[in-house]
VMD Tcl script that draws the C-alpha trace (Angstrom):
set ca {
  {0.00 0.00 0.00}
  {1.73 3.18 -1.19}
  {0.44 6.71 -1.20}
  {-0.19 6.68 -4.94}
  {-2.80 3.96 -4.39}
  {-4.92 6.46 -2.45}
  {-7.05 8.97 -4.30}
  {-6.87 12.63 -3.30}
  {-10.13 12.26 -1.39}
  {-8.56 9.50 0.73}
  {-5.75 11.70 2.06}
  {-8.22 13.35 4.40}
  {-11.57 11.88 5.30}
  {-15.04 13.44 5.44}
  {-16.27 13.91 8.98}
  {-17.89 10.82 10.47}
  {-17.56 8.64 13.56}
  {-16.58 4.96 13.43}
  {-16.85 2.73 16.51}
  {-13.95 0.29 16.88}
  {-14.71 -0.87 20.43}
  {-17.27 -0.46 23.19}
  {-15.63 2.84 24.19}
  {-13.25 3.39 21.28}
  {-13.86 5.53 18.20}
  {-12.24 6.91 15.07}
  {-13.32 10.51 14.44}
  {-12.68 10.95 10.73}
  {-11.35 14.37 9.73}
  {-11.98 15.73 13.23}
  {-8.58 17.46 13.59}
  {-8.64 19.34 10.29}
  {-9.79 22.69 11.79}
  {-6.74 22.64 14.12}
  {-4.02 21.67 11.63}
  {-2.69 25.20 11.05}
  {-2.46 25.81 14.81}
  {-0.66 22.48 15.28}
  {1.93 23.30 12.64}
  {2.65 26.68 14.26}
  {2.95 25.03 17.68}
  {5.43 22.42 16.47}
  {8.03 25.10 15.70}
  {8.20 26.30 19.30}
  {8.04 22.81 20.81}
  {10.76 21.32 18.60}
  {13.05 24.32 19.00}
  {13.22 23.58 22.74}
  {12.76 19.79 22.69}
  {13.73 18.40 19.29}
  {12.74 14.99 17.97}
  {14.94 12.14 19.15}
  {15.06 8.36 18.77}
  {14.72 6.70 22.16}
  {16.10 3.39 23.37}
  {13.88 0.61 24.66}
  {14.78 -1.04 27.99}
  {16.02 -3.97 25.89}
  {18.55 -1.76 24.11}
  {16.76 -1.38 20.78}
  {16.35 1.97 19.02}
  {12.78 3.03 18.26}
  {12.18 3.78 14.58}
  {9.77 6.65 15.29}
  {11.27 9.88 16.66}
  {9.62 11.55 19.63}
  {9.26 14.82 21.48}
  {6.85 15.92 24.21}
  {5.11 18.93 25.67}
  {3.10 19.63 28.78}
  {3.76 19.05 32.47}
  {5.07 15.55 31.78}
  {6.97 14.03 28.87}
  {7.51 10.39 27.99}
  {11.01 8.94 28.15}
  {12.61 5.56 27.63}
  {16.07 4.12 28.29}
  {17.74 1.08 29.80}
  {15.95 1.75 33.08}
  {12.48 1.48 31.54}
  {9.57 3.56 30.28}
  {8.37 6.48 32.38}
  {7.08 10.05 32.47}
  {9.34 12.87 33.59}
  {8.79 16.60 34.21}
  {12.21 17.27 32.60}
  {13.48 16.69 29.09}
  {16.52 14.42 29.53}
  {18.26 16.10 26.57}
  {18.61 19.44 28.36}
  {17.38 18.85 31.94}
  {14.75 21.59 31.59}
  {10.96 21.47 31.68}
  {9.22 20.29 28.55}
  {7.64 23.02 26.40}
  {4.20 24.20 27.46}
  {1.28 22.39 25.92}
  {-0.29 24.59 23.21}
  {-3.85 25.83 23.62}
  {-4.85 23.94 20.45}
  {-3.90 20.63 22.10}
  {-6.17 21.33 25.07}
  {-8.97 22.40 22.74}
  {-8.95 19.30 20.58}
  {-8.45 17.02 23.60}
  {-11.63 18.34 25.20}
  {-13.63 18.35 21.95}
  {-12.59 14.89 20.77}
  {-12.92 13.25 24.17}
  {-16.36 14.80 24.70}
  {-17.50 13.59 21.27}
  {-16.43 10.06 22.28}
  {-18.29 10.25 25.60}
  {-15.43 11.31 27.91}
  {-16.30 14.80 29.13}
  {-13.83 16.97 31.03}
  {-10.59 15.49 29.68}
  {-7.60 17.73 30.46}
  {-4.27 16.19 29.35}
  {-0.97 16.88 31.08}
  {1.25 15.04 28.56}
  {1.45 15.61 24.83}
  {3.59 13.07 22.96}
  {4.58 13.96 19.39}
  {5.93 11.17 17.18}
  {7.21 11.53 13.64}
  {7.29 8.49 11.38}
  {9.36 8.39 8.20}
  {8.57 5.67 5.64}
  {9.44 2.32 7.20}
  {9.00 3.51 10.80}
  {6.51 1.67 12.98}
  {5.28 1.28 16.54}
  {5.06 -2.24 17.94}
  {1.98 -3.42 19.80}
  {1.94 -2.00 23.31}
  {-0.36 -0.81 26.09}
  {-0.40 2.75 27.42}
  {0.03 1.82 31.07}
  {2.71 4.14 32.46}
  {0.08 6.66 33.52}
  {-0.75 6.79 37.23}
  {-4.46 6.18 36.67}
  {-6.56 4.93 33.76}
  {-9.80 6.88 34.15}
  {-8.94 9.32 31.36}
  {-9.01 8.37 27.66}
  {-6.23 8.48 25.10}
  {-6.66 11.00 22.26}
  {-4.46 10.23 19.24}
  {-4.25 12.59 16.25}
  {-2.93 11.59 12.82}
  {-1.33 14.09 10.43}
  {0.50 13.60 7.14}
  {1.04 10.23 5.47}
  {-1.58 7.50 5.93}
  {-0.98 4.80 8.54}
  {-2.43 1.42 9.40}
  {-3.38 1.42 13.09}
  {-3.56 -1.90 14.89}
  {-6.14 -2.08 17.68}
  {-6.08 -5.32 19.60}
  {-7.22 -6.92 22.81}
  {-5.82 -7.11 26.31}
  {-3.10 -9.61 25.46}
  {-0.30 -9.03 22.98}
  {-1.25 -12.12 20.97}
  {-4.97 -11.26 20.73}
  {-6.35 -10.61 17.22}
  {-6.09 -7.00 16.02}
  {-8.19 -4.76 13.84}
  {-6.28 -2.97 11.08}
  {-7.65 0.53 10.65}
  {-6.42 2.96 7.97}
  {-5.83 6.44 9.41}
  {-5.56 9.57 7.31}
  {-4.59 13.21 7.73}
  {-6.89 14.79 10.34}
  {-8.27 11.56 11.82}
  {-8.48 11.23 15.61}
  {-8.71 7.97 17.57}
  {-10.15 8.11 21.10}
  {-10.25 5.11 23.42}
  {-10.91 4.81 27.14}
  {-13.13 3.16 29.71}
  {-13.32 -0.59 29.15}
  {-11.01 -0.24 26.11}
  {-8.36 1.87 27.82}
  {-5.70 -0.85 28.14}
  {-6.06 -2.47 24.73}
  {-2.86 -3.23 22.85}
  {-2.29 -1.02 19.84}
  {0.44 -0.14 17.37}
  {1.26 1.17 13.89}
  {2.43 -0.92 10.94}
  {5.44 0.35 8.94}
  {4.61 3.60 7.15}
  {4.55 3.25 3.38}
  {6.49 5.64 1.12}
  {4.67 8.75 -0.04}
  {4.68 12.52 -0.09}
  {1.89 14.29 1.75}
  {1.01 17.73 0.26}
  {1.41 19.45 3.64}
  {3.85 17.37 5.68}
  {5.90 15.70 2.98}
  {7.46 12.29 3.59}
  {6.30 11.81 7.16}
  {3.43 11.01 9.45}
  {3.08 13.00 12.66}
  {1.09 11.60 15.56}
  {0.04 13.65 18.60}
  {-1.03 11.56 21.59}
  {-2.69 13.41 24.47}
  {-2.85 11.73 27.88}
  {-3.47 12.33 31.57}
  {-0.32 10.86 33.06}
  {0.10 12.38 36.51}
}
mol new
graphics top color blue
foreach p $ca { graphics top sphere $p radius 0.5 }
foreach p [lrange $ca 0 end-1] q [lrange $ca 1 end] { graphics top cylinder $p $q radius 0.2 }
display resetview
């Protein structure tokens, strides 16, 4: 599946809601009104906390590059996965979370049935062609009452949404520029991941996919 197999209309989806679990939804095209604000915010965030490839506790290098914003950022090294109030690259606080992140977090979560969501961690991943994210659970947060809000920008991706065990069957869901996935409640700890990104050139973001994941971690 390469980008040239998608028609222009497939690069961003008309607004609609797709249920992928009891309390999990894909909000097609939901993020499109915020894209310009996101792109402006990235400049300030990445100037202070640039993208980096992190190491897994097992010593492997992640193929996606990551930065963070908000009160807490996500880090990984030989000691494990965790949230930290400081960027380990410069030992300073992560950049402030932009207003647009709070706005879409509240709007998307409310649309999916999770009112009052206020994230304190904004993870920003960039995927070049070939980069992926293995199946994993988001379980480093202190509590699991709040949902996960995940925003897709740029190149299409195939999102895997599984069960509560790594070997459980997974759904494969195509995600496009502006799509938002929200899951919480009974679905909060489902395994999920991203298959390797296929080559392409998005008209706005070029040869990359950017994913913003908003969480309540503290």
